[in-house]
C-alpha positions as CSV (number, residue, x, y, z in Angstrom):
1,M,0.5,7.4,0.7
2,K,-2.9,7.8,3.4
3,V,-5.1,10.5,2.4
4,R,-7.6,12.5,5.4
5,P,-9.8,15.6,5.8
6,A,-7.3,18.4,7.5
7,T,-8.2,18.5,11.4
8,E,-10.2,21.7,11.1
9,V,-12.5,20.4,7.3
10,L,-16.3,19.3,7.2
11,V,-16.7,16.8,4.7
12,S,-20.6,16.6,4.2
13,R,-22.1,15.0,0.6
14,L,-25.2,16.7,-0.5
15,G,-26.6,15.1,-3.4
16,E,-24.3,14.0,-6.0
17,E,-21.6,16.5,-4.7
18,I,-19.6,16.5,-2.0
19,V,-18.5,20.1,-0.4
20,M,-15.3,20.3,2.3
21,L,-15.7,23.1,3.9
22,D,-12.9,24.5,5.9
23,L,-13.8,25.8,9.5
24,A,-10.9,28.1,10.2
25,S,-11.1,30.0,7.0
26,E,-14.7,29.1,6.8
27,R,-14.2,28.6,2.7
28,Y,-15.3,25.9,0.6
29,F,-14.5,23.3,-1.9
30,G,-16.8,21.3,-4.1
31,L,-16.1,18.3,-5.9
32,D,-18.6,17.7,-9.3
33,A,-19.4,14.0,-9.5
34,V,-16.0,12.1,-11.0
35,G,-14.5,14.3,-7.7
36,T,-16.8,12.6,-5.3
37,A,-16.4,9.1,-6.5
38,F,-12.8,9.9,-6.3
39,W,-13.2,11.6,-2.5
40,E,-15.5,8.4,-1.6
41,V,-12.8,5.6,-2.6
42,L,-9.8,7.7,-1.3
43,A,-10.9,8.2,2.7
44,T,-11.9,4.8,2.5
45,A,-9.2,2.9,0.8
46,P,-5.7,2.4,2.6
47,S,-4.0,4.4,0.8
48,A,-4.0,6.2,-2.6
49,A,-2.4,3.4,-4.7
50,A,-4.6,1.3,-3.7
51,A,-7.4,4.0,-4.3
52,V,-6.6,4.0,-8.0
53,D,-6.8,-0.2,-7.7
54,T,-10.3,1.0,-6.9
55,L,-10.9,3.6,-9.1
56,S,-9.1,1.2,-11.9
57,E,-12.2,-1.0,-11.7
58,R,-15.4,1.6,-12.2
59,Y,-13.8,3.2,-14.7
60,D,-13.1,2.5,-18.6
61,V,-9.5,4.8,-18.5
62,D,-5.6,4.3,-18.4
63,R,-4.2,3.6,-15.1
64,E,-1.9,6.1,-15.5
65,T,-4.1,8.8,-16.6
66,L,-6.4,7.6,-13.6
67,T,-3.2,7.6,-11.5
68,R,-2.5,11.4,-12.4
69,D,-6.2,12.1,-12.3
70,V,-5.4,11.7,-8.7
71,A,-2.3,13.1,-8.5
72,N,-4.0,15.8,-9.5
73,M,-6.6,16.0,-7.0
74,I,-4.9,15.0,-3.4
75,A,-3.2,17.8,-4.3
76,Q,-5.3,20.8,-5.2
77,L,-7.6,20.0,-1.8
78,K,-3.6,19.7,0.1
79,E,-2.8,23.2,-1.2
80,K,-6.4,24.4,0.3
81,G,-5.4,22.7,3.7
82,L,-8.0,20.5,3.0
83,V,-7.1,17.4,3.6
84,V,-3.7,15.7,5.1
85,V,-1.4,13.4,3.5
86,S,0.4,11.0,5.4
87,D,4.0,8.2,3.6
88,A,2.6,5.7,5.3
89,A,-0.8,3.6,5.2
90,P,-2.5,2.9,8.8
91,A,-1.2,-0.5,10.4
């Protein structure tokens, strides 16, 4: 599964945080420092599973918890229409 910003969403770093602005609804969603770290890895990884691999090297947390936290973040962003999730990683 690959995660990317929705077409009408701008992503911008402001200091230690990331702000995602939905241009269609004019609503924004802010990510704290941990959410920002998660997003930066998710946005550049070929898949969510690869992002979990990278994050598990950075954080002292069991893989099950990390996988659940990343999945929860993706679900929240998707529910708000901020991201698009595709089933396959790009070739």
